[in-house]
DRENTILO-10882 format. One record per residue (C-alpha): residue in three letters; x, z, y. Coordinates in steps of 0.05 Angstrom, whole numbers, plus 32768, in hexadecimal, padded with zeros to 4 digits. Layout:
BEGIN
+------+------+------+-------+
! rest ! east !   up ! north !
+------+------+------+-------+
!  ala !    X !    Z !     Y !
...
+------+------+------+-------+
//
This chain:
BEGIN
+------+------+------+-------+
! rest ! east !   up ! north !
+------+------+------+-------+
!  met ! 8D5F ! 813C !  7C92 !
!  asp ! 8D14 ! 814A !  7C94 !
!  arg ! 8CE6 ! 813B !  7C5A !
!  leu ! 8CCB ! 80F9 !  7C73 !
!  gln ! 8D11 ! 80DF !  7C82 !
!  ala ! 8D26 ! 80F4 !  7C3D !
!  met ! 8CEB ! 80D0 !  7C1E !
!  ser ! 8CFC ! 8091 !  7C46 !
!  thr ! 8D45 ! 8096 !  7C2F !
!  phe ! 8D31 ! 809E !  7BE6 !
!  val ! 8D03 ! 8061 !  7BE9 !
!  ala ! 8D3C ! 8039 !  7C09 !
!  val ! 8D6A ! 804C !  7BCF !
!  val ! 8D36 ! 8038 !  7B9C !
!  asp ! 8D27 ! 7FF6 !  7BBF !
!  ser ! 8D70 ! 7FE5 !  7BCC !
!  gly ! 8D88 ! 7FFA !  7B87 !
!  gly ! 8DC0 ! 8027 !  7B9F !
!  phe ! 8DD8 ! 805A !  7BD2 !
!  ala ! 8E0A ! 802C !  7BF5 !
!  ser ! 8DD7 ! 7FF4 !  7C00 !
!  ala ! 8DA3 ! 8026 !  7C18 !
!  ala ! 8DD6 ! 8044 !  7C48 !
!  arg ! 8DE3 ! 7FFF !  7C66 !
!  lys ! 8D99 ! 7FF2 !  7C6D !
!  leu ! 8D8C ! 8035 !  7C8E !
!  lys ! 8DCD ! 8033 !  7CB7 !
!  leu ! 8DE2 ! 8076 !  7C99 !
!  ser ! 8E21 ! 808B !  7C75 !
!  pro ! 8E1D ! 808B !  7C28 !
!  pro ! 8E2B ! 80D6 !  7C24 !
!  val ! 8DEF ! 80E4 !  7C51 !
!  val ! 8DC2 ! 80B9 !  7C25 !
!  thr ! 8DDD ! 80DA !  7BE5 !
!  arg ! 8DD3 ! 8120 !  7C02 !
!  ala ! 8D8B ! 8110 !  7C18 !
!  val ! 8D77 ! 80FA !  7BD2 !
!  ala ! 8D9A ! 8136 !  7BB2 !
!  glu ! 8D76 ! 8166 !  7BE1 !
!  leu ! 8D34 ! 8143 !  7BD0 !
!  glu ! 8D41 ! 814B !  7B86 !
!  glu ! 8D52 ! 8194 !  7B90 !
!  arg ! 8D13 ! 81A1 !  7BB7 !
!  leu ! 8CE8 ! 817E !  7B83 !
!  gly ! 8D0D ! 819B !  7B48 !
!  leu ! 8D12 ! 8159 !  7B23 !
!  arg ! 8D41 ! 811E !  7B1B !
!  leu ! 8D2B ! 80E1 !  7B43 !
!  leu ! 8D66 ! 80B4 !  7B36 !
!  thr ! 8D97 ! 80AA !  7AFC !
!  arg ! 8DDD ! 809E !  7B18 !
!  thr ! 8E1A ! 8081 !  7AF6 !
!  thr ! 8E59 ! 8062 !  7B12 !
!  arg ! 8E3A ! 801D !  7B07 !
!  phe ! 8DF1 ! 8023 !  7B1A !
!  val ! 8DB8 ! 804D !  7B36 !
!  arg ! 8D77 ! 804C !  7B10 !
!  val ! 8D35 ! 806C !  7B23 !
!  thr ! 8D17 ! 809D !  7AF0 !
!  glu ! 8CCF ! 809A !  7ADA !
!  ala ! 8CBF ! 80D6 !  7B07 !
!  gly ! 8CE7 ! 80B6 !  7B3F !
!  ala ! 8CBF ! 8075 !  7B3A !
!  arg ! 8C7E ! 809C !  7B40 !
!  tyr ! 8C99 ! 80C4 !  7B7B !
!  ala ! 8CB2 ! 8084 !  7B9D !
!  glu ! 8C6C ! 8066 !  7B98 !
!  asp ! 8C4F ! 80A4 !  7BB8 !
!  cys ! 8C84 ! 80A3 !  7BEE !
!  arg ! 8C75 ! 805A !  7BFF !
!  arg ! 8C2B ! 806B !  7C05 !
!  ile ! 8C37 ! 80A7 !  7C31 !
!  leu ! 8C69 ! 8084 !  7C5D !
!  gly ! 8C3B ! 8048 !  7C63 !
!  glu ! 8C01 ! 8073 !  7C79 !
!  ile ! 8C2D ! 8096 !  7CAC !
!  glu ! 8C43 ! 8053 !  7CC7 !
!  glu ! 8BFB ! 803C !  7CCD !
!  ala ! 8BE6 ! 807D !  7CEF !
!  glu ! 8C1F ! 8077 !  7D22 !
!  ser ! 8C0D ! 802E !  7D2F !
!  ala ! 8BC4 ! 8040 !  7D3B !
!  ala ! 8BD7 ! 807A !  7D68 !
!  ser ! 8C05 ! 804E !  7D92 !
!  cys ! 8BD0 ! 8016 !  7D98 !
!  thr ! 8BFB ! 7FE5 !  7D71 !
!  his ! 8BD1 ! 7FE7 !  7D32 !
!  ala ! 8BBE ! 7F9E !  7D3A !
!  ala ! 8C06 ! 7F85 !  7D3D !
!  pro ! 8C26 ! 7F7D !  7CF8 !
!  arg ! 8C6F ! 7F90 !  7CF5 !
!  gly ! 8CA6 ! 7FA2 !  7CC4 !
!  thr ! 8CBF ! 7F80 !  7C86 !
!  leu ! 8C8D ! 7F5D !  7C57 !
!  thr ! 8CA6 ! 7F55 !  7C10 !
!  leu ! 8C84 ! 7F1F !  7BE6 !
!  thr ! 8C8A ! 7F04 !  7B9F !
!  ala ! 8C6F ! 7EC7 !  7B7C !
!  pro ! 8C84 ! 7E96 !  7B46 !
!  val ! 8CBD ! 7E69 !  7B5E !
!  leu ! 8C99 ! 7E27 !  7B65 !
!  phe ! 8C58 ! 7E46 !  7B7E !
!  gly ! 8C7F ! 7E6D !  7BB1 !
!  his ! 8CA1 ! 7E2E !  7BCA !
!  met ! 8C62 ! 7E03 !  7BCB !
!  tyr ! 8C2D ! 7E34 !  7BE3 !
!  val ! 8C47 ! 7E78 !  7BF9 !
!  thr ! 8C7F ! 7E60 !  7C27 !
!  pro ! 8C52 ! 7E34 !  7C54 !
!  val ! 8C21 ! 7E6F !  7C5C !
!  leu ! 8C5A ! 7E9F !  7C6A !
!  ala ! 8C78 ! 7E71 !  7C9E !
!  arg ! 8C36 ! 7E6F !  7CC5 !
!  tyr ! 8C30 ! 7EBB !  7CBD !
!  leu ! 8C75 ! 7EC9 !  7CD8 !
!  gln ! 8C6A ! 7E9A !  7D13 !
!  arg ! 8C2A ! 7EC0 !  7D23 !
!  his ! 8C49 ! 7F05 !  7D1B !
!  pro ! 8C8E ! 7F07 !  7D3B !
!  glu ! 8C99 ! 7F51 !  7D2B !
!  val ! 8C98 ! 7F45 !  7CE0 !
!  asp ! 8CD1 ! 7F2C !  7CB5 !
!  ala ! 8CCA ! 7F19 !  7C6C !
!  gln ! 8CED ! 7F1E !  7C2A !
!  cys ! 8CD9 ! 7EED !  7BF3 !
!  leu ! 8CE4 ! 7EFA !  7BA9 !
!  phe ! 8CD1 ! 7EB7 !  7B89 !
!  leu ! 8CDC ! 7EC5 !  7B3F !
!  asp ! 8CC1 ! 7EAA !  7AFD !
!  arg ! 8CBC ! 7EF0 !  7AE0 !
!  met ! 8C8C ! 7F2A !  7AE7 !
!  thr ! 8C9F ! 7F59 !  7B1F !
!  asn ! 8C8B ! 7FA2 !  7B29 !
!  leu ! 8C6F ! 7FAA !  7B6F !
!  ile ! 8C7B ! 7FF4 !  7B71 !
!  glu ! 8CC1 ! 7FF7 !  7B53 !
!  glu ! 8CDA ! 7FBA !  7B7A !
!  gly ! 8CBA ! 7FCD !  7BBD !
!  ile ! 8C8E ! 7F8F !  7BC1 !
!  asp ! 8C53 ! 7F8C !  7BF1 !
!  val ! 8C2E ! 7F4D !  7BD8 !
!  ala ! 8C31 ! 7F25 !  7B98 !
!  val ! 8C12 ! 7EE4 !  7B81 !
!  arg ! 8C05 ! 7EE4 !  7B36 !
!  ile ! 8BEF ! 7EAB !  7B09 !
!  gly ! 8BCB ! 7EC0 !  7AC9 !
!  glu ! 8B9F ! 7EF8 !  7AB1 !
!  leu ! 8BB0 ! 7F3C !  7ACE !
!  pro ! 8BB9 ! 7F7E !  7AAA !
!  asp ! 8B93 ! 7FBA !  7AC4 !
!  ser ! 8BB8 ! 7FDB !  7AFD !
!  ser ! 8BAF ! 8000 !  7B3E !
!  leu ! 8BBE ! 7FC1 !  7B66 !
!  gln ! 8B8A ! 7F9E !  7B90 !
!  ala ! 8B80 ! 7F58 !  7B74 !
!  ile ! 8B5E ! 7F1F !  7B9B !
!  arg ! 8B50 ! 7EE0 !  7B74 !
!  val ! 8B62 ! 7EA1 !  7B9B !
!  gly ! 8B5F ! 7E69 !  7B69 !
!  arg ! 8B6E ! 7E51 !  7B23 !
!  val ! 8B9B ! 7E1E !  7B01 !
!  arg ! 8BA0 ! 7DFC !  7ABD !
!  arg ! 8BD9 ! 7DEA !  7A8E !
!  thr ! 8BDB ! 7D9E !  7A8F !
!  leu ! 8C02 ! 7D67 !  7A6D !
!  val ! 8C20 ! 7D31 !  7A99 !
!  ala ! 8C4C ! 7CF3 !  7A93 !
!  thr ! 8C5B ! 7CB5 !  7ABC !
!  pro ! 8C32 ! 7C76 !  7AB6 !
!  ala ! 8C71 ! 7C51 !  7AA1 !
!  tyr ! 8C7F ! 7C81 !  7A68 !
!  leu ! 8C37 ! 7C7B !  7A4E !
!  ala ! 8C39 ! 7C30 !  7A53 !
!  ala ! 8C78 ! 7C2F !  7A28 !
!  his ! 8C66 ! 7C66 !  79F5 !
!  gly ! 8C1A ! 7C6A !  79F5 !
!  arg ! 8BEA ! 7C9F !  7A0E !
!  pro ! 8BDF ! 7CD9 !  79DE !
!  gln ! 8B96 ! 7CEB !  79D1 !
!  gln ! 8B9E ! 7D25 !  79A0 !
!  pro ! 8BCF ! 7D60 !  799E !
!  glu ! 8BEE ! 7D48 !  795D !
!  glu ! 8C01 ! 7D06 !  797D !
!  leu ! 8C31 ! 7D2C !  79AB !
!  ala ! 8C62 ! 7D33 !  7971 !
!  glu ! 8C71 ! 7CE8 !  7979 !
!  his ! 8C83 ! 7CF0 !  79C3 !
!  ser ! 8CBE ! 7D07 !  79EC !
!  ile ! 8CAE ! 7D4E !  7A03 !
!  ile ! 8CCA ! 7D72 !  7A40 !
!  thr ! 8CBF ! 7DBD !  7A42 !
!  pro ! 8CCF ! 7DF7 !  7A71 !
!  gly ! 8CEE ! 7E25 !  7A3C !
!  leu ! 8D2C ! 7E26 !  7A11 !
!  gly ! 8D12 ! 7E30 !  79CA !
!  pro ! 8D20 ! 7DF8 !  7997 !
!  thr ! 8CD5 ! 7DF2 !  798C !
!  val ! 8C99 ! 7DFF !  79B8 !
!  asp ! 8C50 ! 7E0F !  79A6 !
!  trp ! 8C1F ! 7DEF !  79D6 !
!  arg ! 8BD9 ! 7E0B !  79D2 !
!  phe ! 8B9C ! 7DE1 !  79DE !
!  ser ! 8B51 ! 7DED !  79DF !
!  his ! 8B1C ! 7DBB !  79CB !
!  gly ! 8AD3 ! 7DC5 !  79BB !
!  gly ! 8ADC ! 7E10 !  79B8 !
!  gln ! 8B15 ! 7E09 !  7985 !
!  gln ! 8B5C ! 7E1E !  7992 !
!  val ! 8B94 ! 7DEF !  797C !
!  val ! 8BDE ! 7DFE !  7979 !
!  gln ! 8C0F ! 7DC4 !  7976 !
!  arg ! 8C58 ! 7DD3 !  7967 !
!  leu ! 8C88 ! 7DA2 !  7988 !
!  arg ! 8CD3 ! 7D97 !  798B !
!  pro ! 8CE4 ! 7D87 !  79D3 !
!  arg ! 8D16 ! 7D52 !  79E5 !
!  met ! 8D27 ! 7D77 !  7A26 !
!  arg ! 8D24 ! 7DC2 !  7A31 !
!  thr ! 8D2E ! 7DE1 !  7A76 !
!  thr ! 8D26 ! 7E23 !  7A9A !
!  ser ! 8D0C ! 7E01 !  7AD9 !
!  asn ! 8CC7 ! 7DE5 !  7AE6 !
!  asp ! 8CE7 ! 7DB9 !  7B1C !
!  ser ! 8D15 ! 7D98 !  7AEA !
!  ala ! 8CDC ! 7D8D !  7AB8 !
!  ile ! 8CB6 ! 7D69 !  7AEF !
!  ala ! 8CF3 ! 7D40 !  7B02 !
!  ala ! 8CFE ! 7D2C !  7AB9 !
!  ala ! 8CB6 ! 7D17 !  7AB1 !
!  leu ! 8CBA ! 7CEF !  7AF2 !
!  ala ! 8CF8 ! 7CCC !  7AD6 !
!  gly ! 8CCE ! 7CB4 !  7A9C !
!  leu ! 8CEE ! 7CE0 !  7A67 !
!  gly ! 8CAD ! 7CF7 !  7A48 !
!  ile ! 8C71 ! 7D26 !  7A4A !
!  thr ! 8C74 ! 7D6B !  7A68 !
!  arg ! 8C43 ! 7DA4 !  7A6F !
!  leu ! 8C3D ! 7DCB !  7AAF !
!  leu ! 8C0A ! 7DF1 !  7AD9 !
!  ser ! 8BDC ! 7DC1 !  7AFD !
!  tyr ! 8BF1 ! 7DD8 !  7B43 !
!  gln ! 8C39 ! 7DC5 !  7B34 !
!  val ! 8C28 ! 7D7C !  7B2B !
!  ala ! 8BE7 ! 7D75 !  7B53 !
!  gly ! 8C07 ! 7D4B !  7B8A !
!  leu ! 8C2B ! 7D1E !  7B59 !
!  val ! 8BEC ! 7D13 !  7B31 !
!  ala ! 8BC5 ! 7D04 !  7B71 !
!  ser ! 8BFA ! 7CD0 !  7B86 !
!  gly ! 8BFA ! 7CAF !  7B41 !
!  ala ! 8C43 ! 7CC0 !  7B33 !
!  leu ! 8C2D ! 7CE9 !  7AF7 !
!  val ! 8BEF ! 7CE1 !  7ACB !
!  arg ! 8BC9 ! 7D1C !  7AAE !
!  leu ! 8BBF ! 7D19 !  7A63 !
!  met ! 8B8E ! 7D35 !  7A2F !
!  glu ! 8B64 ! 7D5A !  7A63 !
!  asp ! 8B2F ! 7D68 !  7A2E !
!  phe ! 8B62 ! 7D93 !  7A08 !
!  glu ! 8B7A ! 7DBD !  7A43 !
!  pro ! 8B75 ! 7E09 !  7A38 !
!  ala ! 8B48 ! 7E32 !  7A65 !
!  ala ! 8B5F ! 7E38 !  7AAD !
!  val ! 8B87 ! 7E76 !  7AC1 !
!  pro ! 8B79 ! 7E9C !  7B02 !
!  ile ! 8BA6 ! 7EA5 !  7B3F !
!  his ! 8BA4 ! 7EE8 !  7B63 !
!  val ! 8BC2 ! 7F05 !  7BA1 !
!  leu ! 8BD5 ! 7F4E !  7B93 !
!  his ! 8BE8 ! 7F88 !  7BC0 !
!  his ! 8BE9 ! 7FD3 !  7BBC !
!  glu ! 8BA5 ! 7FF3 !  7BBA !
!  gly ! 8B99 ! 802E !  7BE7 !
!  arg ! 8B71 ! 804D !  7C1E !
!  arg ! 8B9B ! 8028 !  7C51 !
!  val ! 8BBF ! 7FE6 !  7C4C !
!  thr ! 8BF5 ! 7FDA !  7C80 !
!  gln ! 8BE3 ! 7FA7 !  7CB5 !
!  lys ! 8C1D ! 7F79 !  7CA2 !
!  val ! 8C02 ! 7F75 !  7C5A !
!  arg ! 8BB9 ! 7F6E !  7C6F !
!  ala ! 8BC9 ! 7F36 !  7C9F !
!  phe ! 8BF2 ! 7F0F !  7C6C !
!  val ! 8BC0 ! 7F19 !  7C33 !
!  asp ! 8B87 ! 7F00 !  7C5E !
!  met ! 8BAD ! 7EC2 !  7C72 !
!  ala ! 8BC6 ! 7EB4 !  7C2C !
!  val ! 8B82 ! 7EBD !  7C0C !
!  asp ! 8B61 ! 7E8D !  7C3D !
!  ala ! 8B98 ! 7E58 !  7C34 !
!  leu ! 8B9A ! 7E5B !  7BE8 !
!  arg ! 8B4F ! 7E5A !  7BDF !
!  ala ! 8B4B ! 7E1C !  7C0B !
!  asp ! 8B7E ! 7DF5 !  7BE2 !
!  pro ! 8B5C ! 7DC3 !  7BB4 !
!  ala ! 8B96 ! 7DC4 !  7B83 !
!  leu ! 8B86 ! 7E0D !  7B73 !
!  thr ! 8B3B ! 7E07 !  7B68 !
+------+------+------+-------+
//
């Protein structure tokens, strides 16, 4: 197996999390995949993967090498596309990640239009409410909500959202409308999170206020928090985009807007480099335009 094939095989093992799954993806036998990685390690003189009977884990050196392999293979793919006059036609697999609800509400509609426009591309969506590592998990494009740490990723700001309190008009009519953070202690609280107490942070007149509350309902799902609030159970706190449509329709009422913390940014991220693959560039351009045009994200 030549060096580029070996690099592609190694990246497939890292992305798939194992030799057998990589072999299925590449339509090769597991011994061929195992031998290719072993020969690569011997050539480099270092351990790229840690193997046990239960798992395969990439080493620190292996993760760096996998990142370099992806860059090199991507540039080769771009060069071949340009040489064959197909540079303008995105193709291949596009891997995306975003928070669960944001992915459902905003990314999926953009992706559907993108796939209809580019029939030679397929997509893999990782909609997760956790931080993902674009390099280690083989992700092309990510949408992140919140301040970003320094990194080598290209970040394009597309909007911002706020943490907002909401409840139904019926709940407020029955229990009153809180005007100050301390008044929330007298209300039924719904929170995405499983701790017995929750600290909600507020900002007013340049001062930071922390109010500790004991929720009546705790949940791991933003969807269920919204459903409980719509059922009149109490007050919940979510990002503004998650309830923008319900607030606009009057189903939910926004509370204590003067105490909302500063807005947090939304970015579209992708790998920075001299060349970005056409499939990534085309999706990023479409996503940036669509998200910047959405009034719920401004």
